[in-house]
N, C-alpha and C positions, 0 to 999 in steps of 0.2 A: 634822820631816818633813811634807811636804804630804799632805793627806788628800782622798779622794773617796768618796762613798757608792756602794754598789752596789744595784741593784734587779733582782729576779728574780721575775716574776709568772707564774702559770700560769692559763690559761683552758681551759674545756671546750667541745667541739663542741656538746653538747646544751644548753648555757646560752646564751640569746640575748645576743649581745654578748660572749660568752666567747672567741670566735674570729672573725676577719674577714679571710679570705684575699683577698677582692675589694678591700678597703680597703688591705691590705698591698701588693697588686700595683698599686695606683692605678687600678683599674678604675672606681672612683668617687672623687671628690676632695672632701674636707671643707674647711671654710673656714680651718682652721689650717695648711693645706699651702701652701707657696710653690711654685707651679707652675714658676717659672723655675729652681728647684733640683732638680726631680724627676729630671732627667737625671743627677744626682749620686748617686742611690740605687744601692746595690749589690745585685744579685740573685745569690744563691749557688745556689739551687735553685728551679726552678719546674716542677712536674709536676702533672698531674691526679691527684687523690686516688684516683679509681676505678681509673685505670691502675696506680697503685702498689699498690693492693689486689690487682689481678690478678697483678702481678709477685711479690708477697710470698706470697699465699695460694692462687694458682690451682691448683697441684699438690696441696696439702693438701686443698683443697675437693673436687677430683675424686676423690681417694682416699676421703674421708669419704662422699661421695654414693654411691660404688660399693658401700660396705658396708651401705647402708640398704636393708632389704627392703621398707620402706613408703615410697612416693613422697612422702607428706606430711611425712616427716622430712628430706627432702633440702633443702639450702640452695641456692637458685638465684642469689642475689645477696648475697654476703657483706657488702659495704659496707652495703646496706640492712638486712640482718639485724642487724648490729651497731648501726646508727644508730637503728633502731626497737625494738630489743630491750630497752633500758633497763638492761642489766646492765653494759655496758662503754661507754666513750667511743670513738667512731669515730676521733677524733684529738684532740690537744691543741695549744695555742699557748703558747709561752713568750715573754715580753717582757723583754728584758735591757737594762740601761742602766748606765753609769758616770756618777755625778754627776747634775746636772739642768740646767734652763735658767738657773739662777743661778750654778752652780759650774762648768759645762762647756758653755756655750753654743757653738753652731756659729760658727766664725770666731775663737774665742779659742784660746789655747795649750792650755788644758785640754780644750777641745772637740776639737781635732785629735788630741790624745793619746787621748781617749776613743774616737775613731773607730778609731785604730790598735789599741787594746786589744780593742775589740769584734770587729774583724776576726780577731785572734788567737784570741779565745774561740770564734768561729764555726767557724774552720778546725779546731779540736780537738774540737768538740762530738760528732761521731759516733764518733771514736776513743775518747772517754771513755764514750760511751753506745751500744754496739753493738746494743742491743735497742730503740733509738728511731730509727725510720726517718724521716729528714727529707724531706718532699716539697715544702716551700716555705720559703724563708728569704730575708729582705730586710733590709738595713740602710738605714734612712731617714735621708736627709740634707736633707730638704726641710721640716723642722719646726724648732722652736727648739733642739733638742739631738739628737745622734745616739742611735739606739736600734735594737735588733734585734727582729724578729718571726720566730720559728722555729716552724713547724707540723710536728708529727711524729706518727707512728703507733707506739704501743708494742706489741711482739709477743713471744710466747714461742716457743721451739723444742723444749723438753722435752716429749715426747709425753705426753698425758694419757690416763687410763683411759676418760674419757667425752669425746666431742667430737672436734675436729680435732687433728691432730698438731702443727699450727702455727697460731696464731691471735692475736687481739687481747686484751691484758690488761695494764694498767699495773702491777698488783700483781705478776704473774708475770714481766713484763719486768724490773722493778727487782730482784726476788729473783734472777733469773738473772744480773744484773749485780753481785750480791754484797751487796745491801742486805737482809739478813735482819732482820726485825722484832725489836725488843728491848723490847717492852712497849707499853702503850696510847699513850704520847706519843712513842714512838720507833719508829713504823712505817716501812715502806719508803719511803713518799712523803716523810715528814719528813726521813729520813736522806738521801735523794737530793737534796732541795732544799738542805739544809745543805751537802752535798758540792759542789753547783754554786756556792753562795755562796763556798765555800772556793776553788774554781777561779778565780772572779773575783778573790778577794783575793790569790791567788798571782800573778795577772797584774799587779795593782796593785803588789805588792811588787817584781816584776821591773823595773818602771819607776820604782822609788824612791818609791812612794806607800804610804800606809796606808789601810785602810778606815775611813771615817767612819761611825759608827753614829748615824743620825739618831734623835733622841728625840721629834720632833714628830708622827710618824705611823707606824703599824705597817707601812706600805708599804716602809719602809727597814730593817725588822728582819728577821733570819733567821727561818725558820719556828719553830725551837725558842724563840727569844726572844719571838716573838709569842704562841705557845701558852702560854708561861710567864706572860705578862702577863694572858692571858685565863682561865687555868685555876687561878689561885691558890686560889680557893674550893674546888677539888676536890682539894687536896693530900691524899694518903692519910696516915692516921695509924695506924702499925703498933702498936696498943695491946694487941693480944692477947699474953699471956705476958710483958708488960713490968712492971717494978716501978713503984711510984708515982713515984720519982725519974726513971726513964726516960721515963714518960709526960709528966712535967713538962717534961723537956728536948725531947721531941718537939713538944709544944704550943708551947714557947718558940721553937723553930726555925721552926715554921709561922707564928707571929705576926710574927717578924722578917722573913720573906719577904713576908708580907702587907703589913706597914708599908712595906717598901722599894718594893713595886710600887704601893701607894697613893700614895707620894711621887712616883713617876715619873708616874703618871696625873694627879696634881694639878699637876705642872709642865707637863704637856702641855696641860691645860685652861687654865692661866694664859697659856701661849704662844699658844694659839688665840684666847683672849679679847683679847689685846693685838695680835694680828696684823691688818693692814688687809685681809688676804685671807680670804675665807670659802669653805668647800668646798661644792661641789655634785656629787653622784654621779649618774651616768647608767647605765641598765641596758641600753641597746641603741643601735645606730648611728643610728636615726631620731631618737631623743631628743637624741643628741649633735649631729647636724646642725641640728636645730631650735634648740637652746639657743645654739649658736655663731652662728647667723643672728641671733637676737634680741640677743645681746651686741654683735654688730657694729653692728646698727641703732641701739642705744642708746649706742654709744661707751663701753661698759664694758670696762676692761682686764681681761684674764684670762690665766692660765697653764694649761697642760694637762699632766696626768700620767695614769697608767693609770686609766681609768674615772672620772675626776673633773676638774672645773675648780676 
């Protein structure tokens, strides 16, 4: 059975380069964009984020302010309050892709299938995620491979003892969607991202494909897979009230996991060493544009994926 990888990456509004609505909407054009194909981009939603904030939280904000006896406790601009507060993200951006420029390039059979599957994924996103309000969503068809940019506002509706009856919170939004935390490494965000990967995998299976787990980079691993590879040194050892033999078996199990993960990391290092491609990570759009410009001037071939060349 044919395979394609899935990629699901989340960016935060507060992190420079973590979200880029202007770039998504082609209000500025980077060098990797084929302008002649920009007309082929599909815009699903395009709303001003402040207007959506007013739609979502306007009534709750008025009710909250009406209860405040001190004017200095009133919130006059909820979007600014969240953006500058530092406790919650004003919004997030998800970037979703089937395959990559090598396995599903635009113009190929896999590429056109990837476009069809991304469209199906996008049209079911809010039905699957009723507490994630999408205010901007674009499918890009003017780069090397099809991919989605989805900007959304996470919100809760269960009234809280303190604060507004409806407001912004990724944690509360996901809990309301049924993702109850199950420990340190299975919090609501990890569970939700794994669920979205499963949704992508289900779409692949519907079209007769299997999910290809890429071993060369964590960008193609699910969140639990990536966390497992990063956190093996922190594996808990339940040694309290265990016999000597049980402790031995606990240690042996942890050692086997450690050895397996070290083997994977070693294979990744060998793959990277033998590859003609070298990774360069950028932190913001200005650096992205500068590096693309220099690569073009020097005639250096490059491929682009999320936040790296």
